[in-house]
PyMOL Python script that loads the backbone (N, CA, C, O; Angstrom):
from pymol import cmd

cmd.read_pdbstr("""\
ATOM      1  N   UNK A   1     217.711  17.691  67.349  1.00  0.00           N
ATOM      2  CA  UNK A   1     218.226  17.764  66.004  1.00  0.00           C
ATOM      3  C   UNK A   1     217.552  16.668  65.169  1.00  0.00           C
ATOM      4  O   UNK A   1     217.431  15.520  65.598  1.00  0.00           O
ATOM      5  N   UNK A   2     217.131  17.046  63.999  1.00  0.00           N
ATOM      6  CA  UNK A   2     216.467  16.098  63.112  1.00  0.00           C
ATOM      7  C   UNK A   2     217.488  15.213  62.409  1.00  0.00           C
ATOM      8  O   UNK A   2     218.530  15.686  61.956  1.00  0.00           O
ATOM      9  N   UNK A   3     217.178  13.930  62.324  1.00  0.00           N
ATOM     10  CA  UNK A   3     218.038  12.994  61.601  1.00  0.00           C
ATOM     11  C   UNK A   3     217.499  12.810  60.194  1.00  0.00           C
ATOM     12  O   UNK A   3     216.305  12.595  59.989  1.00  0.00           O
ATOM     13  N   UNK A   4     218.391  12.898  59.243  1.00  0.00           N
ATOM     14  CA  UNK A   4     218.014  12.750  57.849  1.00  0.00           C
ATOM     15  C   UNK A   4     218.928  11.759  57.164  1.00  0.00           C
ATOM     16  O   UNK A   4     220.113  11.671  57.486  1.00  0.00           O
ATOM     17  N   UNK A   5     218.383  11.014  56.222  1.00  0.00           N
ATOM     18  CA  UNK A   5     219.173  10.087  55.413  1.00  0.00           C
ATOM     19  C   UNK A   5     219.811  10.878  54.279  1.00  0.00           C
ATOM     20  O   UNK A   5     219.113  11.562  53.530  1.00  0.00           O
ATOM     21  N   UNK A   6     221.136  10.791  54.147  1.00  0.00           N
ATOM     22  CA  UNK A   6     221.859  11.548  53.120  1.00  0.00           C
ATOM     23  C   UNK A   6     222.099  10.735  51.863  1.00  0.00           C
ATOM     24  O   UNK A   6     222.586  11.267  50.866  1.00  0.00           O
ATOM     25  N   UNK A   7     221.771   9.473  51.895  1.00  0.00           N
ATOM     26  CA  UNK A   7     222.074   8.589  50.786  1.00  0.00           C
ATOM     27  C   UNK A   7     223.233   7.670  51.114  1.00  0.00           C
ATOM     28  O   UNK A   7     223.433   6.651  50.455  1.00  0.00           O
ATOM     29  N   UNK A   8     224.014   8.040  52.158  1.00  0.00           N
ATOM     30  CA  UNK A   8     225.113   7.179  52.584  1.00  0.00           C
ATOM     31  C   UNK A   8     225.201   7.054  54.107  1.00  0.00           C
ATOM     32  O   UNK A   8     225.852   6.133  54.600  1.00  0.00           O
ATOM     33  N   UNK A   9     224.575   7.942  54.858  1.00  0.00           N
ATOM     34  CA  UNK A   9     224.554   7.855  56.321  1.00  0.00           C
ATOM     35  C   UNK A   9     223.413   8.714  56.860  1.00  0.00           C
ATOM     36  O   UNK A   9     222.834   9.522  56.133  1.00  0.00           O
ATOM     37  N   UNK A  10     223.098   8.529  58.141  1.00  0.00           N
ATOM     38  CA  UNK A  10     222.082   9.333  58.813  1.00  0.00           C
ATOM     39  C   UNK A  10     222.788  10.474  59.533  1.00  0.00           C
ATOM     40  O   UNK A  10     223.722  10.247  60.302  1.00  0.00           O
ATOM     41  N   UNK A  11     222.337  11.707  59.281  1.00  0.00           N
ATOM     42  CA  UNK A  11     222.953  12.859  59.939  1.00  0.00           C
ATOM     43  C   UNK A  11     222.733  12.784  61.446  1.00  0.00           C
ATOM     44  O   UNK A  11     221.748  12.208  61.910  1.00  0.00           O
ATOM     45  N   UNK A  12     223.639  13.359  62.191  1.00  0.00           N
ATOM     46  CA  UNK A  12     223.589  13.419  63.655  1.00  0.00           C
ATOM     47  C   UNK A  12     223.606  12.039  64.301  1.00  0.00           C
ATOM     48  O   UNK A  12     223.168  11.890  65.442  1.00  0.00           O
ATOM     49  N   UNK A  13     224.098  11.042  63.600  1.00  0.00           N
ATOM     50  CA  UNK A  13     224.190   9.709  64.189  1.00  0.00           C
ATOM     51  C   UNK A  13     225.557   9.514  64.837  1.00  0.00           C
ATOM     52  O   UNK A  13     226.530  10.182  64.487  1.00  0.00           O
ATOM     53  N   UNK A  14     225.606   8.602  65.770  1.00  0.00           N
ATOM     54  CA  UNK A  14     226.837   8.291  66.495  1.00  0.00           C
ATOM     55  C   UNK A  14     227.103   6.799  66.392  1.00  0.00           C
ATOM     56  O   UNK A  14     226.224   6.024  66.016  1.00  0.00           O
ATOM     57  N   UNK A  15     228.309   6.411  66.725  1.00  0.00           N
ATOM     58  CA  UNK A  15     228.663   4.992  66.712  1.00  0.00           C
ATOM     59  C   UNK A  15     227.840   4.240  67.751  1.00  0.00           C
ATOM     60  O   UNK A  15     227.494   4.781  68.801  1.00  0.00           O
ATOM     61  N   UNK A  16     227.538   2.999  67.442  1.00  0.00           N
ATOM     62  CA  UNK A  16     226.829   2.126  68.373  1.00  0.00           C
ATOM     63  C   UNK A  16     227.618   0.828  68.511  1.00  0.00           C
ATOM     64  O   UNK A  16     228.264   0.374  67.566  1.00  0.00           O
ATOM     65  N   UNK A  17     227.555   0.250  69.684  1.00  0.00           N
ATOM     66  CA  UNK A  17     228.229  -1.010  69.970  1.00  0.00           C
ATOM     67  C   UNK A  17     227.148  -2.066  70.183  1.00  0.00           C
ATOM     68  O   UNK A  17     226.250  -1.886  71.006  1.00  0.00           O
ATOM     69  N   UNK A  18     227.237  -3.148  69.449  1.00  0.00           N
ATOM     70  CA  UNK A  18     226.296  -4.259  69.619  1.00  0.00           C
ATOM     71  C   UNK A  18     226.966  -5.285  70.538  1.00  0.00           C
ATOM     72  O   UNK A  18     228.088  -5.721  70.282  1.00  0.00           O
ATOM     73  N   UNK A  19     226.270  -5.659  71.598  1.00  0.00           N
ATOM     74  CA  UNK A  19     226.800  -6.627  72.563  1.00  0.00           C
ATOM     75  C   UNK A  19     225.846  -7.822  72.602  1.00  0.00           C
ATOM     76  O   UNK A  19     224.650  -7.666  72.849  1.00  0.00           O
ATOM     77  N   UNK A  20     226.381  -8.997  72.357  1.00  0.00           N
ATOM     78  CA  UNK A  20     225.528 -10.186  72.387  1.00  0.00           C
ATOM     79  C   UNK A  20     226.130 -11.260  73.279  1.00  0.00           C
ATOM     80  O   UNK A  20     227.346 -11.379  73.426  1.00  0.00           O
ATOM     81  N   UNK A  21     225.235 -12.029  73.864  1.00  0.00           N
ATOM     82  CA  UNK A  21     225.620 -13.130  74.739  1.00  0.00           C
ATOM     83  C   UNK A  21     225.940 -14.353  73.898  1.00  0.00           C
ATOM     84  O   UNK A  21     225.217 -14.676  72.956  1.00  0.00           O
ATOM     85  N   UNK A  22     227.030 -15.032  74.243  1.00  0.00           N
ATOM     86  CA  UNK A  22     227.406 -16.290  73.607  1.00  0.00           C
ATOM     87  C   UNK A  22     227.543 -17.326  74.712  1.00  0.00           C
ATOM     88  O   UNK A  22     228.295 -17.136  75.668  1.00  0.00           O
ATOM     89  N   UNK A  23     226.819 -18.407  74.572  1.00  0.00           N
ATOM     90  CA  UNK A  23     226.819 -19.454  75.591  1.00  0.00           C
ATOM     91  C   UNK A  23     228.110 -20.239  75.636  1.00  0.00           C
ATOM     92  O   UNK A  23     228.962 -20.092  74.761  1.00  0.00           O
ATOM     93  N   UNK A  24     228.259 -21.067  76.643  1.00  0.00           N
ATOM     94  CA  UNK A  24     229.492 -21.833  76.819  1.00  0.00           C
ATOM     95  C   UNK A  24     229.665 -22.893  75.730  1.00  0.00           C
ATOM     96  O   UNK A  24     228.697 -23.393  75.158  1.00  0.00           O
ATOM     97  N   UNK A  25     230.920 -23.212  75.468  1.00  0.00           N
ATOM     98  CA  UNK A  25     231.271 -24.291  74.546  1.00  0.00           C
ATOM     99  C   UNK A  25     232.147 -25.278  75.307  1.00  0.00           C
ATOM    100  O   UNK A  25     232.341 -25.141  76.515  1.00  0.00           O
ATOM    101  N   UNK A  26     232.671 -26.262  74.605  1.00  0.00           N
ATOM    102  CA  UNK A  26     233.580 -27.216  75.245  1.00  0.00           C
ATOM    103  C   UNK A  26     234.894 -26.556  75.661  1.00  0.00           C
ATOM    104  O   UNK A  26     235.614 -27.079  76.511  1.00  0.00           O
ATOM    105  N   UNK A  27     235.202 -25.408  75.061  1.00  0.00           N
ATOM    106  CA  UNK A  27     236.508 -24.785  75.285  1.00  0.00           C
ATOM    107  C   UNK A  27     236.452 -23.411  75.938  1.00  0.00           C
ATOM    108  O   UNK A  27     237.470 -22.926  76.430  1.00  0.00           O
ATOM    109  N   UNK A  28     235.275 -22.770  75.954  1.00  0.00           N
ATOM    110  CA  UNK A  28     235.176 -21.420  76.511  1.00  0.00           C
ATOM    111  C   UNK A  28     233.941 -21.287  77.385  1.00  0.00           C
ATOM    112  O   UNK A  28     232.929 -21.950  77.153  1.00  0.00           O
ATOM    113  N   UNK A  29     234.027 -20.440  78.377  1.00  0.00           N
ATOM    114  CA  UNK A  29     232.878 -20.136  79.231  1.00  0.00           C
ATOM    115  C   UNK A  29     231.928 -19.194  78.493  1.00  0.00           C
ATOM    116  O   UNK A  29     232.289 -18.633  77.458  1.00  0.00           O
ATOM    117  N   UNK A  30     230.733 -19.022  79.015  1.00  0.00           N
ATOM    118  CA  UNK A  30     229.804 -18.070  78.421  1.00  0.00           C
ATOM    119  C   UNK A  30     230.387 -16.666  78.575  1.00  0.00           C
ATOM    120  O   UNK A  30     231.127 -16.385  79.518  1.00  0.00           O
ATOM    121  N   UNK A  31     230.036 -15.788  77.624  1.00  0.00           N
ATOM    122  CA  UNK A  31     230.640 -14.462  77.614  1.00  0.00           C
ATOM    123  C   UNK A  31     229.779 -13.489  76.816  1.00  0.00           C
ATOM    124  O   UNK A  31     228.849 -13.885  76.113  1.00  0.00           O
ATOM    125  N   UNK A  32     230.108 -12.224  76.942  1.00  0.00           N
ATOM    126  CA  UNK A  32     229.495 -11.154  76.171  1.00  0.00           C
ATOM    127  C   UNK A  32     230.520 -10.696  75.133  1.00  0.00           C
ATOM    128  O   UNK A  32     231.686 -10.478  75.461  1.00  0.00           O
ATOM    129  N   UNK A  33     230.082 -10.552  73.885  1.00  0.00           N
ATOM    130  CA  UNK A  33     230.965 -10.090  72.817  1.00  0.00           C
ATOM    131  C   UNK A  33     230.444  -8.748  72.306  1.00  0.00           C
ATOM    132  O   UNK A  33     229.302  -8.641  71.860  1.00  0.00           O
ATOM    133  N   UNK A  34     231.292  -7.734  72.379  1.00  0.00           N
ATOM    134  CA  UNK A  34     230.951  -6.396  71.895  1.00  0.00           C
ATOM    135  C   UNK A  34     231.612  -6.177  70.539  1.00  0.00           C
ATOM    136  O   UNK A  34     232.795  -6.473  70.369  1.00  0.00           O
ATOM    137  N   UNK A  35     230.857  -5.660  69.580  1.00  0.00           N
ATOM    138  CA  UNK A  35     231.416  -5.364  68.259  1.00  0.00           C
ATOM    139  C   UNK A  35     230.944  -3.999  67.786  1.00  0.00           C
ATOM    140  O   UNK A  35     229.864  -3.530  68.146  1.00  0.00           O
ATOM    141  N   UNK A  36     231.778  -3.379  66.975  1.00  0.00           N
ATOM    142  CA  UNK A  36     231.458  -2.097  66.376  1.00  0.00           C
ATOM    143  C   UNK A  36     232.182  -2.018  65.040  1.00  0.00           C
ATOM    144  O   UNK A  36     233.397  -2.208  64.979  1.00  0.00           O
ATOM    145  N   UNK A  37     231.448  -1.740  63.975  1.00  0.00           N
ATOM    146  CA  UNK A  37     232.063  -1.574  62.654  1.00  0.00           C
ATOM    147  C   UNK A  37     232.265  -0.089  62.396  1.00  0.00           C
ATOM    148  O   UNK A  37     231.378   0.728  62.642  1.00  0.00           O
ATOM    149  N   UNK A  38     233.439   0.239  61.899  1.00  0.00           N
ATOM    150  CA  UNK A  38     233.760   1.643  61.608  1.00  0.00           C
ATOM    151  C   UNK A  38     234.459   1.719  60.260  1.00  0.00           C
ATOM    152  O   UNK A  38     235.286   0.867  59.936  1.00  0.00           O
ATOM    153  N   UNK A  39     234.134   2.715  59.492  1.00  0.00           N
ATOM    154  CA  UNK A  39     234.846   2.958  58.240  1.00  0.00           C
ATOM    155  C   UNK A  39     234.729   1.826  57.241  1.00  0.00           C
ATOM    156  O   UNK A  39     233.640   1.506  56.764  1.00  0.00           O
ATOM    157  N   UNK A  40     235.850   1.233  56.938  1.00  0.00           N
ATOM    158  CA  UNK A  40     235.900   0.160  55.937  1.00  0.00           C
ATOM    159  C   UNK A  40     235.165  -1.087  56.427  1.00  0.00           C
ATOM    160  O   UNK A  40     235.062  -1.318  57.632  1.00  0.00           O
ATOM    161  N   UNK A  41     234.654  -1.893  55.487  1.00  0.00           N
ATOM    162  CA  UNK A  41     233.948  -3.125  55.888  1.00  0.00           C
ATOM    163  C   UNK A  41     234.803  -4.081  56.711  1.00  0.00           C
ATOM    164  O   UNK A  41     234.271  -4.840  57.521  1.00  0.00           O
ATOM    165  N   UNK A  42     236.109  -4.056  56.518  1.00  0.00           N
ATOM    166  CA  UNK A  42     236.983  -4.968  57.258  1.00  0.00           C
ATOM    167  C   UNK A  42     237.470  -4.372  58.581  1.00  0.00           C
ATOM    168  O   UNK A  42     238.283  -4.986  59.271  1.00  0.00           O
ATOM    169  N   UNK A  43     236.983  -3.192  58.936  1.00  0.00           N
ATOM    170  CA  UNK A  43     237.402  -2.526  60.168  1.00  0.00           C
ATOM    171  C   UNK A  43     236.352  -2.767  61.260  1.00  0.00           C
ATOM    172  O   UNK A  43     235.446  -1.957  61.454  1.00  0.00           O
ATOM    173  N   UNK A  44     236.488  -3.873  61.955  1.00  0.00           N
ATOM    174  CA  UNK A  44     235.554  -4.234  63.015  1.00  0.00           C
ATOM    175  C   UNK A  44     236.295  -4.289  64.337  1.00  0.00           C
ATOM    176  O   UNK A  44     237.319  -4.959  64.462  1.00  0.00           O
ATOM    177  N   UNK A  45     235.768  -3.578  65.321  1.00  0.00           N
ATOM    178  CA  UNK A  45     236.327  -3.624  66.670  1.00  0.00           C
ATOM    179  C   UNK A  45     235.590  -4.709  67.436  1.00  0.00           C
ATOM    180  O   UNK A  45     234.378  -4.864  67.287  1.00  0.00           O
ATOM    181  N   UNK A  46     236.319  -5.464  68.259  1.00  0.00           N
ATOM    182  CA  UNK A  46     235.699  -6.553  69.010  1.00  0.00           C
ATOM    183  C   UNK A  46     236.386  -6.702  70.364  1.00  0.00           C
ATOM    184  O   UNK A  46     237.609  -6.595  70.464  1.00  0.00           O
ATOM    185  N   UNK A  47     235.592  -6.948  71.403  1.00  0.00           N
ATOM    186  CA  UNK A  47     236.119  -7.210  72.743  1.00  0.00           C
ATOM    187  C   UNK A  47     235.116  -8.102  73.475  1.00  0.00           C
ATOM    188  O   UNK A  47     233.949  -8.187  73.092  1.00  0.00           O
ATOM    189  N   UNK A  48     235.583  -8.758  74.520  1.00  0.00           N
ATOM    190  CA  UNK A  48     234.709  -9.658  75.282  1.00  0.00           C
ATOM    191  C   UNK A  48     234.782  -9.371  76.775  1.00  0.00           C
ATOM    192  O   UNK A  48     235.724  -8.753  77.271  1.00  0.00           O
ATOM    193  N   UNK A  49     233.759  -9.841  77.468  1.00  0.00           N
ATOM    194  CA  UNK A  49     233.726  -9.802  78.935  1.00  0.00           C
ATOM    195  C   UNK A  49     233.021 -11.071  79.386  1.00  0.00           C
ATOM    196  O   UNK A  49     232.228 -11.651  78.644  1.00  0.00           O
ATOM    197  N   UNK A  50     233.312 -11.493  80.594  1.00  0.00           N
ATOM    198  CA  UNK A  50     232.672 -12.698  81.120  1.00  0.00           C
ATOM    199  C   UNK A  50     231.178 -12.461  81.304  1.00  0.00           C
ATOM    200  O   UNK A  50     230.722 -11.320  81.381  1.00  0.00           O
ATOM    201  N   UNK A  51     230.428 -13.552  81.375  1.00  0.00           N
ATOM    202  CA  UNK A  51     228.993 -13.438  81.603  1.00  0.00           C
ATOM    203  C   UNK A  51     228.713 -12.676  82.900  1.00  0.00           C
ATOM    204  O   UNK A  51     227.818 -11.833  82.948  1.00  0.00           O
ATOM    205  N   UNK A  52     229.477 -12.976  83.942  1.00  0.00           N
ATOM    206  CA  UNK A  52     229.263 -12.343  85.243  1.00  0.00           C
ATOM    207  C   UNK A  52     229.513 -10.837  85.198  1.00  0.00           C
ATOM    208  O   UNK A  52     228.857 -10.080  85.913  1.00  0.00           O
ATOM    209  N   UNK A  53     230.455 -10.399  84.364  1.00  0.00           N
ATOM    210  CA  UNK A  53     230.752  -8.966  84.277  1.00  0.00           C
ATOM    211  C   UNK A  53     229.667  -8.199  83.521  1.00  0.00           C
ATOM    212  O   UNK A  53     229.455  -7.017  83.788  1.00  0.00           O
ATOM    213  N   UNK A  54     228.987  -8.843  82.592  1.00  0.00           N
ATOM    214  CA  UNK A  54     227.841  -8.246  81.915  1.00  0.00           C
ATOM    215  C   UNK A  54     228.152  -7.504  80.630  1.00  0.00           C
ATOM    216  O   UNK A  54     229.316  -7.307  80.279  1.00  0.00           O
ATOM    217  N   UNK A  55     227.091  -7.089  79.923  1.00  0.00           N
ATOM    218  CA  UNK A  55     227.244  -6.461  78.617  1.00  0.00           C
ATOM    219  C   UNK A  55     227.895  -5.078  78.647  1.00  0.00           C
ATOM    220  O   UNK A  55     228.608  -4.714  77.712  1.00  0.00           O
ATOM    221  N   UNK A  56     227.661  -4.314  79.696  1.00  0.00           N
ATOM    222  CA  UNK A  56     228.278  -2.989  79.776  1.00  0.00           C
ATOM    223  C   UNK A  56     229.796  -3.127  79.902  1.00  0.00           C
ATOM    224  O   UNK A  56     230.544  -2.334  79.329  1.00  0.00           O
ATOM    225  N   UNK A  57     230.245  -4.127  80.648  1.00  0.00           N
ATOM    226  CA  UNK A  57     231.690  -4.371  80.781  1.00  0.00           C
ATOM    227  C   UNK A  57     232.295  -4.717  79.429  1.00  0.00           C
ATOM    228  O   UNK A  57     233.424  -4.316  79.146  1.00  0.00           O
ATOM    229  N   UNK A  58     231.575  -5.450  78.590  1.00  0.00           N
ATOM    230  CA  UNK A  58     232.083  -5.777  77.253  1.00  0.00           C
ATOM    231  C   UNK A  58     232.204  -4.519  76.406  1.00  0.00           C
ATOM    232  O   UNK A  58     233.192  -4.353  75.690  1.00  0.00           O
ATOM    233  N   UNK A  59     231.213  -3.628  76.475  1.00  0.00           N
ATOM    234  CA  UNK A  59     231.280  -2.363  75.728  1.00  0.00           C
ATOM    235  C   UNK A  59     232.441  -1.511  76.220  1.00  0.00           C
ATOM    236  O   UNK A  59     233.161  -0.923  75.413  1.00  0.00           O
ATOM    237  N   UNK A  60     232.633  -1.437  77.529  1.00  0.00           N
ATOM    238  CA  UNK A  60     233.754  -0.663  78.080  1.00  0.00           C
ATOM    239  C   UNK A  60     235.094  -1.288  77.709  1.00  0.00           C
ATOM    240  O   UNK A  60     236.070  -0.573  77.485  1.00  0.00           O
ATOM    241  N   UNK A  61     235.148  -2.613  77.642  1.00  0.00           N
ATOM    242  CA  UNK A  61     236.379  -3.295  77.235  1.00  0.00           C
ATOM    243  C   UNK A  61     236.735  -2.942  75.797  1.00  0.00           C
ATOM    244  O   UNK A  61     237.908  -2.760  75.471  1.00  0.00           O
ATOM    245  N   UNK A  62     235.719  -2.843  74.934  1.00  0.00           N
ATOM    246  CA  UNK A  62     235.955  -2.453  73.548  1.00  0.00           C
ATOM    247  C   UNK A  62     236.552  -1.051  73.481  1.00  0.00           C
ATOM    248  O   UNK A  62     237.519  -0.820  72.755  1.00  0.00           O
ATOM    249  N   UNK A  63     235.979  -0.117  74.234  1.00  0.00           N
ATOM    250  CA  UNK A  63     236.506   1.249  74.254  1.00  0.00           C
ATOM    251  C   UNK A  63     237.958   1.273  74.724  1.00  0.00           C
ATOM    252  O   UNK A  63     238.796   1.953  74.132  1.00  0.00           O
ATOM    253  N   UNK A  64     238.249   0.536  75.784  1.00  0.00           N
ATOM    254  CA  UNK A  64     239.603   0.510  76.335  1.00  0.00           C
ATOM    255  C   UNK A  64     240.587  -0.153  75.381  1.00  0.00           C
ATOM    256  O   UNK A  64     241.698   0.343  75.193  1.00  0.00           O
ATOM    257  N   UNK A  65     240.189  -1.267  74.779  1.00  0.00           N
ATOM    258  CA  UNK A  65     241.089  -2.023  73.908  1.00  0.00           C
ATOM    259  C   UNK A  65     241.523  -1.218  72.683  1.00  0.00           C
ATOM    260  O   UNK A  65     242.648  -1.366  72.205  1.00  0.00           O
ATOM    261  N   UNK A  66     240.632  -0.370  72.179  1.00  0.00           N
ATOM    262  CA  UNK A  66     240.942   0.403  70.974  1.00  0.00           C
ATOM    263  C   UNK A  66     241.207   1.879  71.270  1.00  0.00           C
ATOM    264  O   UNK A  66     241.240   2.703  70.356  1.00  0.00           O
ATOM    265  N   UNK A  67     241.396   2.214  72.556  1.00  0.00           N
ATOM    266  CA  UNK A  67     241.695   3.584  72.982  1.00  0.00           C
ATOM    267  C   UNK A  67     240.684   4.595  72.446  1.00  0.00           C
ATOM    268  O   UNK A  67     241.058   5.674  71.986  1.00  0.00           O
ATOM    269  N   UNK A  68     239.404   4.239  72.507  1.00  0.00           N
ATOM    270  CA  UNK A  68     238.345   5.125  72.040  1.00  0.00           C
ATOM    271  C   UNK A  68     237.878   5.999  73.196  1.00  0.00           C
ATOM    272  O   UNK A  68     237.749   5.526  74.325  1.00  0.00           O
ATOM    273  N   UNK A  69     237.629   7.253  72.918  1.00  0.00           N
ATOM    274  CA  UNK A  69     237.225   8.202  73.965  1.00  0.00           C
ATOM    275  C   UNK A  69     235.720   8.450  73.952  1.00  0.00           C
ATOM    276  O   UNK A  69     235.248   9.458  74.478  1.00  0.00           O
ATOM    277  N   UNK A  70     234.977   7.538  73.359  1.00  0.00           N
ATOM    278  CA  UNK A  70     233.530   7.696  73.297  1.00  0.00           C
ATOM    279  C   UNK A  70     232.910   7.561  74.682  1.00  0.00           C
ATOM    280  O   UNK A  70     233.435   6.860  75.547  1.00  0.00           O
ATOM    281  N   UNK A  71     231.811   8.229  74.872  1.00  0.00           N
ATOM    282  CA  UNK A  71     231.038   8.122  76.115  1.00  0.00           C
ATOM    283  C   UNK A  71     229.849   7.195  75.860  1.00  0.00           C
ATOM    284  O   UNK A  71     229.163   7.332  74.848  1.00  0.00           O
ATOM    285  N   UNK A  72     229.607   6.262  76.765  1.00  0.00           N
ATOM    286  CA  UNK A  72     228.423   5.410  76.654  1.00  0.00           C
ATOM    287  C   UNK A  72     227.211   6.229  77.082  1.00  0.00           C
ATOM    288  O   UNK A  72     227.194   6.795  78.175  1.00  0.00           O
ATOM    289  N   UNK A  73     226.205   6.291  76.225  1.00  0.00           N
ATOM    290  CA  UNK A  73     225.061   7.164  76.467  1.00  0.00           C
ATOM    291  C   UNK A  73     223.835   6.396  76.938  1.00  0.00           C
ATOM    292  O   UNK A  73     223.224   6.760  77.942  1.00  0.00           O
ATOM    293  N   UNK A  74     223.472   5.339  76.225  1.00  0.00           N
ATOM    294  CA  UNK A  74     222.282   4.586  76.595  1.00  0.00           C
ATOM    295  C   UNK A  74     222.408   3.146  76.114  1.00  0.00           C
ATOM    296  O   UNK A  74     223.269   2.813  75.300  1.00  0.00           O
ATOM    297  N   UNK A  75     221.532   2.311  76.637  1.00  0.00           N
ATOM    298  CA  UNK A  75     221.517   0.896  76.265  1.00  0.00           C
ATOM    299  C   UNK A  75     220.099   0.527  75.872  1.00  0.00           C
ATOM    300  O   UNK A  75     219.138   0.858  76.567  1.00  0.00           O
ATOM    301  N   UNK A  76     219.985  -0.167  74.744  1.00  0.00           N
ATOM    302  CA  UNK A  76     218.690  -0.676  74.304  1.00  0.00           C
ATOM    303  C   UNK A  76     218.788  -2.180  74.121  1.00  0.00           C
ATOM    304  O   UNK A  76     219.837  -2.699  73.737  1.00  0.00           O
ATOM    305  N   UNK A  77     217.706  -2.873  74.393  1.00  0.00           N
ATOM    306  CA  UNK A  77     217.685  -4.317  74.259  1.00  0.00           C
ATOM    307  C   UNK A  77     217.002  -4.701  72.955  1.00  0.00           C
ATOM    308  O   UNK A  77     215.851  -4.333  72.720  1.00  0.00           O
ATOM    309  N   UNK A  78     217.715  -5.443  72.105  1.00  0.00           N
ATOM    310  CA  UNK A  78     217.118  -5.953  70.875  1.00  0.00           C
ATOM    311  C   UNK A  78     216.321  -7.210  71.205  1.00  0.00           C
ATOM    312  O   UNK A  78     215.209  -7.399  70.713  1.00  0.00           O
ATOM    313  N   UNK A  79     216.896  -8.058  72.034  1.00  0.00           N
ATOM    314  CA  UNK A  79     216.237  -9.254  72.557  1.00  0.00           C
ATOM    315  C   UNK A  79     216.937  -9.601  73.866  1.00  0.00           C
ATOM    316  O   UNK A  79     217.793  -8.842  74.321  1.00  0.00           O
ATOM    317  N   UNK A  80     216.596 -10.722  74.474  1.00  0.00           N
ATOM    318  CA  UNK A  80     217.138 -11.051  75.798  1.00  0.00           C
ATOM    319  C   UNK A  80     218.653 -11.193  75.834  1.00  0.00           C
ATOM    320  O   UNK A  80     219.259 -11.034  76.893  1.00  0.00           O
ATOM    321  N   UNK A  81     219.273 -11.490  74.699  1.00  0.00           N
ATOM    322  CA  UNK A  81     220.718 -11.717  74.724  1.00  0.00           C
ATOM    323  C   UNK A  81     221.501 -10.772  73.813  1.00  0.00           C
ATOM    324  O   UNK A  81     222.676 -11.017  73.542  1.00  0.00           O
ATOM    325  N   UNK A  82     220.870  -9.696  73.336  1.00  0.00           N
ATOM    326  CA  UNK A  82     221.565  -8.745  72.468  1.00  0.00           C
ATOM    327  C   UNK A  82     221.184  -7.319  72.841  1.00  0.00           C
ATOM    328  O   UNK A  82     220.005  -6.988  72.967  1.00  0.00           O
ATOM    329  N   UNK A  83     222.198  -6.484  73.016  1.00  0.00           N
ATOM    330  CA  UNK A  83     221.989  -5.086  73.403  1.00  0.00           C
ATOM    331  C   UNK A  83     222.693  -4.159  72.419  1.00  0.00           C
ATOM    332  O   UNK A  83     223.663  -4.550  71.769  1.00  0.00           O
ATOM    333  N   UNK A  84     222.198  -2.935  72.318  1.00  0.00           N
ATOM    334  CA  UNK A  84     222.852  -1.882  71.557  1.00  0.00           C
ATOM    335  C   UNK A  84     223.226  -0.791  72.539  1.00  0.00           C
ATOM    336  O   UNK A  84     222.366  -0.263  73.245  1.00  0.00           O
ATOM    337  N   UNK A  85     224.505  -0.449  72.586  1.00  0.00           N
ATOM    338  CA  UNK A  85     224.993   0.606  73.452  1.00  0.00           C
ATOM    339  C   UNK A  85     225.318   1.807  72.568  1.00  0.00           C
ATOM    340  O   UNK A  85     226.196   1.725  71.708  1.00  0.00           O
ATOM    341  N   UNK A  86     224.624   2.909  72.772  1.00  0.00           N
ATOM    342  CA  UNK A  86     224.889   4.086  71.959  1.00  0.00           C
ATOM    343  C   UNK A  86     225.977   4.930  72.600  1.00  0.00           C
ATOM    344  O   UNK A  86     226.152   4.933  73.819  1.00  0.00           O
ATOM    345  N   UNK A  87     226.699   5.641  71.758  1.00  0.00           N
ATOM    346  CA  UNK A  87     227.848   6.426  72.213  1.00  0.00           C
ATOM    347  C   UNK A  87     227.749   7.851  71.667  1.00  0.00           C
ATOM    348  O   UNK A  87     226.890   8.174  70.846  1.00  0.00           O
ATOM    349  N   UNK A  88     228.664   8.685  72.158  1.00  0.00           N
ATOM    350  CA  UNK A  88     228.865  10.016  71.551  1.00  0.00           C
ATOM    351  C   UNK A  88     230.273  10.444  71.799  1.00  0.00           C
ATOM    352  O   UNK A  88     230.670  11.531  71.380  1.00  0.00           O
TER     353      UNK A  88
END
""", "prot")
cmd.dss("prot")
cmd.show_as("cartoon", "prot")
cmd.util.cbc("prot")
cmd.orient("prot")
């Protein structure tokens, strides 16, 4: 299916989850943070997983936390510490 820009969105597009690594601080261990923006600008979904559990666990935690029935389709790496998980 061809994707086209409609002026407000790309046709045939699906939600994507961005997962990035955050290093340890004085108060928290290193972790993966998954985020997904939907609808309104203030509607951001967010979930975390430990570094050991990995980025896919953070994406799955986001789905579980917000009762989303999306299927994880593929993972792309933006850089060494940031991934995009596509859904449908």
